[in-house]
N, C-alpha and C positions, 0 to 999 in steps of 0.2 A: 528108797525115795518113796515118801508120804504121798496121796492123791494129790492136798496143796500144793506141794514143789510141782506133781508131775501138772497141775492144771497150770499152773503160772507159767511152766515154758510152755507150752502148747499154746498159749494166748500168745508171751511174749516172740515163739519162733513165728506167726500169721501176723502179728504185728499190730492186733485189736488192743484197744485199751479197754478196762473194765468195763466199761459203758457200754461198747460198742457189741462184748459178749453178753453184758446181760440182753441188749436187744434182742441178740439173734437165739439167745435160751427162753427169749418172753418171761424175765425174771429183772429185779433190782440190781444194781451196782454194788451196791448193800450187800446184797446175799451173793454176791460173788467176792466180794473182797472177804468173808466170813469163810466162804470155802478155802479161800488162798492163804487164807493168816489160819488154816485148821480149826476153825470154830464151831463150824458145822457141816453139815455134807448134805449132798444134792438129793435130792428123790431119785428113784428110779428113772421115770420119765425123763428127767432132768439131763441122768447118766446115761441114757440113750443119747440122748439128743447132741452131747457133747461128743459122744463115741464117733458121730456121725459126720461130727461138723469136723473135728481134728483126723477121721480115720485112724482112730484106731480101736483097737476090741476093749470090750469090756473089763476084761481082767487086767488085763495093762492099768487103767485105771484105778481097780480094785486094788491088785496085789502089790503091796510093798515088798521093797529092794533088803534084803539084809543085809545090813551093812558088813558083818565079819562072818558072811556064810560066802570065805573064798576072795576073789581080786574084787576089789569093790569098783564099782559101775558106776563110771562117770564120763562124760561126752556129751554131744549135742543130738539130739534125738531126729530124727531125720524122718520125716512122716511119709508116706505113700507120697500124697500129695507133691510135696517140695521134691521130692525124689523122682518122679515124672516128671514136673516141672523143668527141674534140673539135665534132664535129660531130650526134651525139647528145646531148653536154652541150647545145650553142646548141637543139637540137629541142626539150628539156626544158625549158631556160628560159626560149626564144620565146612557149611554149605558157604557161609560167605567169604572163608578163609581159601577152601581149596579155589572157588570162582575167582576170586582175587589171583592165585598163581597160577591159574589157567588164563587168567587175560595177560599177565605180565610177561606168559612165556610166550604168548599169542601174538606181542606188541614187535615181535624180531621177522611175523608172516611177511608184513610190506615188504621189507625188503629185500627177503628173497622173489618174491612175485614183481615185485616193480623196479626190481634194482637199476634198472635205466631213468627212471624216471623221481629223482631224486628230490623233487616238490612233494609229490603224493606218495610215496613213503614215510618221510618225513611225518607227514601232518595224520597220517593213519597210525607211525609210531606213538607219536605224541598224542591220539586219540585213546588207544587201548592200553598205552602204559597210566596215563592217567585216570582211565575207568577201573585200573587194575589195581591202583596205588588208592583209591575211596572207597572202593569195593572191601580191598583188605582191612587199612584202617579201620573201616566202618564195624568189620568184627574187633580188632584189636581196642580200641574205644567203646565198643559197645557193651562192657561188663554190666553185672545185673548188682546190687549191692546185697540184696538180700542171700545168694550164692556164697560169698566172701567169706559166711561164719563157717563154711565147709573146708575151706582150707584152714582154718586155725583151732579148731576143736576135735575130738575121735566122736568118731559118728557112733548112731545109736539105731540098727533098723531093727524092725517087728522080724523075727525067723520067715512070718510064713509070706512076706511081703518079699524078702529073698529067694525063699524058694520061686516065686512068683516070676522074679527074674532071672534065676538059675535056670530055669522052664522056656521062657524066653529067649534068654542066649543061646542056648542048645538048639534051640530051634533056628536060631538066626547064622549060627556060629559057620555051618559048611559056604552058608550064602557069601558071607564076611570074608572069608578066608579066598575064596574063588573071587572075588571082585580086589580083594586085594593083591594077592599074586596075578592076572591080570593087568591092573593097573601101571606093578610093578615091570612088568614084561614090556607094558605099552612104555613106557620111559626108556625101559632099557633098548629096545630095538630100533625109537629113536635117535636114541642117542649115542648108539652103537654106530649109525651111516654116520656120524659127524665125524668118531672117531679113526674109525677107518679110513676116510677123505686125511684127515689130517698127517698119519702115519703112511700115507701114500698108498696103502694098500688094494684101496679102490680105483685110483687112477681117475679120477671123476666121473666114473661111471652112475656114482649115488649121489652128485649134483643137483639135478633133475627132480629129484625126489626129495628135495631136502624140506619143500612147503608141507608136503606129509608128514615127514618125520615130525616138524614141527608139532603138528595138531597131531601125532601120537602122544609125543610127550606133553603137552597140553592136557590132554583129554586121560592121560594116566594119572598124572600128577594130581589131578580132580578127582577120579575115584580114589585115588591110594589115600588122600590126605583124610579125605570126608571119611572113609570107613575105618581109616585108624583112629582116628577122633573119636566114632561112635561107640568104636569095641573098647577102646580106654576107660570111653564112660560108662561101661557095661562091670567093668574089670575094678576100674575104681570101688563102684557100690557092691561086686561083690566078693572076689578077692583082697578086701582093701589091707587086709596083712601083707600076702603076698606082692602088691602090688607096692606097699613101702619097700619091701625089702629090694625088689627091683630097681625102684631110682634111686635109693639109698647105694646101689652097689656101684654107682658112679658114671652112669649113661653120661648125664648130663654133662659131669664134668669133666668127663672125655671130650665132649664135646668143645667145650670151652678151651682145651687144651690141645685143639688138633693145629696142624699145623698151618691150615687157610685162618683161623681166627686168629694166631699170633700173627701171621702174615699182614694182615690187613691192620692190626692195632697197633703195629710196627710202622704205618704209613704216615705219612705226612701228609692225610688225602682229606678234609670236611665229610667226602663221601662216608668213606670206612665205620665212622661211627655211626652213621643211619641206617649203615647195611647189617653191620653187627648189631645194633639193639630193635633191627627187622628179624632178626635173625633168629635173636633169643626171644622176642616176641611170641614168631611162629610154634617154635618148640616146646616155649610155654603154657600155648595152648593145645598143642597137638598131644602134649603130658598134661591135662587139665589142670591139675589141682593139685597140690602138695598133699600128699594122700598121707592122712595117719592111719593107725590100726580101728578098725571097725567093732564092737561088740554086737550081737544080737540079742533083743529081747525074747524072750518064750511069750507066744500066741495060742492059747488055746481057745 
């Protein structure tokens, strides 16, 4: 890939017009047009400005890709700025999804606390449920268009930046694993109380602790959903090819074919379609993108 193609792709990725790029580089639109058409080449000072603007190395800008040296390099170049922006976006979205699910779970709490006051618990359930739906749907509907291209194109990343991401993930891995385990344990402990009572094993001894169990489940779900989403975001960028293989192994297809999904789809219940759609969107968010193989660029 020649310099002209790289400059064109980087400019389009940022959403700059030729005039906007020329203004940032203190040059003319005609000069930018010539560079992109392969009719000229910027001087060293402009090359440094281009590298700083798009956060790419000068070596990447100058080095042409050899078309016949092994596998042809195709795909969407993901700059460091875009990757960092995507991770910040995923962090924001994961917080909203986790908070929304937590509020929906907590909506059952008023009934357990104010069981003798139907009006009170009904109002509180509606308020918590509505808040949960609003927060949850704001995450689902709050897609940023600029990241949609990551779902459609192979990803090209600078090897140096991938190494930075790997080092960062290695530092966070133990923390993330601990949070996921704690979150899953909280959900399991809270849910176990209801299972034991339903099976008649606890014989009513755990009923007074139902509110605490609901809080445990809500907190555990928040921790689990948020951390898993962040983990999968790193996994998508660092180990994209392995991520693809796991995703293509049929995880989502198995979920769709599960007994619960089949049962709900068979019901003549208008709420079932809504429930299924929300569940599908949630799982799509937890597995953030339809990943495709990633290739790395050498940066010297």
